[in-house]
N, C-alpha and C positions, 0 to 999 in steps of 0.2 A: 260738579255733579258726581254721583257714584253710579257707574254704568256696568252692568253685567252682560257680557257677550258670550252667547253659546256658539261653539264652533270657533273658538278664539284663535286657532292657528290657520284658519282659512285666509285666502289672499285679501278679500274685502275686509275681513275682520281685523287683520293685522294693519292694514292701511288706516282703518277707522281708529284703532287703538292708538296709533302714532299721532293722528290728528287730535284726538281727545287728550292724550297724555301731554302733548306739547302745549296745550292751553291750561293745563293744571287739573284736569278731571281725573278722578280715580277710576281705573278700569280693572275689572276682574274678568279674566278670560277663562271660560270653561273649556278644557281640553281632555281628550281621552288618552292621549299618548304622553307618558311622563318625559319622553325624549324631547318634547317640544317646550318644556318649561323654560329653558334658557332663552329660546327665541322670544317668547312672550316677555320675559324680563327685560330683554334688550329693547323691545318695543315700548316698554314703560308700563306693562300690565302686571297685575298680581295673578299668577296662574293658579287655577283650581283644577286638579286632576279628578275628573268625574265622568264616567261613561254614561251618557244619556240614554243608551239603549238598555241599560240594566238598572239605572238609578230609580229610586222611588220619588214621589212628590215631596216627601219630607226632606230627603237629601238635597234636592234642588232648592226647595224653599229656604233651607238654612243658608245657602249661598246667596240667594237674591234678597234675603231679608235686609231691609234698610237701604235698598237701592232706589235711585230716582227713576231708573228705567232699565228694561232688559231689551236686548237685541238678539234676534234669532238669525244667525249667519252660518249655521251648521249645514252640512250636507254629506250624503254618503260618498260623494266624490266619483271621479271617473274610474271605470273598472268594476264598480259595484253592480250587483244584479238588482232585479226588480224588487226582491224581498226587502233589501236594505233601503231602497228608495222609500218604502213605506215606513220602516221602523225608525229611520232617521229624519227624512225630509217631512214626513207627516208626524210620526209618533213622538219624536223629540220636540217638535214645535208645540204639540199639544201638551206634552209634559211641562214645558217651560211656562205655558199659559196657566196650567193648573197650579204650578208652584208660585207664579206671580200672584194669582188670586189668593192662595193660602197665606202668602207673606204680606199681602196688602200693597203690592206694587202695581200701580195702575197703568203706567206707560209701557207699551210693548211695540217695538219696531220689528217688522218682518221683512227679511230679504227673500222675495218670492222669485217668480220667473215670468218673463213675457209670455203671454198666451195661457197663463194658468187659469184664467176664467173659463176657458174651454176644456181644460184638462187634456187627456190624451186622445180625445176623439179624433179619428182620422189620421193618426200618426202611425206609420207602419213599423217603425223601430219599437220593439216591445219594451225595451228598457227605458227609452226616452218617454214613451207613452206612460209608463208606470211613474216616472219622475213627475210628469205634468199632472197626473192624477193625484199624486201625493201632495204636490204644491197646491192644487185646487182644494183638496180636502183640508189642508192645514189653514189656508186662507179663510175658507168658509167657517171652520171651527172658531178661528179668532174673531171673525166678524160677528159671530153669534154671541160673543161675550160682552159683559159690561166692563170693558177695559178701554183705556185711551190708546187705541191701536192705530198704527199707520203701516200700510202695506206698499212696499216698493218692488216693482217688477221690472228689473233691468233687461235691456236687449243683449246683444251678443257681446260678451265681456272680452276686453283686451287688456294687455299690460302696458299700453301706451301711457305717457304722462297725462294727467288730467288737465282739462282746459278751464274748468269751473263754469262751463256753459253747457246747457242741456235742453232737451225738448221733452216735455211731460204732458200726458193726457191719459184718460182711462184706457184708450187704445191708440197706439202709434205704429207706423210702419216699422218693420223689423230693420234694425240698424245696429251699429256698434256703439259701445260706450266704454271708456276706460274704467277699470275697477276703482281707480283713485277718485273718479267723479261719483261713482256710486257711494263710496265712503263719504264723500262730501255731501251728498244728498241726505244720508243718514245723520250726519252731524248737524245739518241744517234742521232736520226734523226734530232732533233732540232739543234744539234751541227754539222751536216754534210749536208751543202747545196747541195752537189752533189748527195744526196739521193733523190732529187726531180725527180719525174717520176718513182720511184720504186713502184711496186705492188708486195707484197710478203706475203706468208704464213709463220708462225713462230711457232715452237714448241721447247721444251727443246732439247738440243743437247750438242755438245762438243766444239763449236767455240765461242770465246768471242764475245759479242754483236756487238761492233764497227766493228770488222773484218768481221763478218757475213753480216752486213749491207752493208759495202763497197763492198763486193763481188756481191751484187745485182744490183749495178749501171749499167745502160744501156750504 
């Protein structure tokens, strides 16, 4: 497969890239910082330097043209303010969907956030509330489109080694999950076209990833 990952230098994105490259898939990683080119090359990706906060639909469509799927794994990151939560976590996700539609790429995987269905309601931290609002808006925009989308909402992320076992449901109790297992869920979704239309939260659990994902199909 040919996969384009937006936010290619993120921790989940890099783990996903390694998993995909190891099995022979071609990965294009969209990054903003040219200093990250070498890291992506070491992971097995083809880096594409493109700032999703300033790029146009045609710019991104050129990158995703011919892809089997796109994955949105970008984020404004820690230390960013509320404004960039909107321009990256929402705006860049919408831009990628626009570009996918323009290029005729139907498969879109979204790395969202646990609790995104509720947005920032009731959250005292202004920046985190803006982040959850941005994730909710991005998810709702994607769900409104005629694309084969899957939305993955992980719990508290850790850098622990993955176990390959998870718990998935539309809503689960907040718990941890290794980023490596989130990457494994994305990889499984790419292999499972029937997971299109699935919106699920995911944390560590006892069920093998592919089995847990299959159980979420509508």
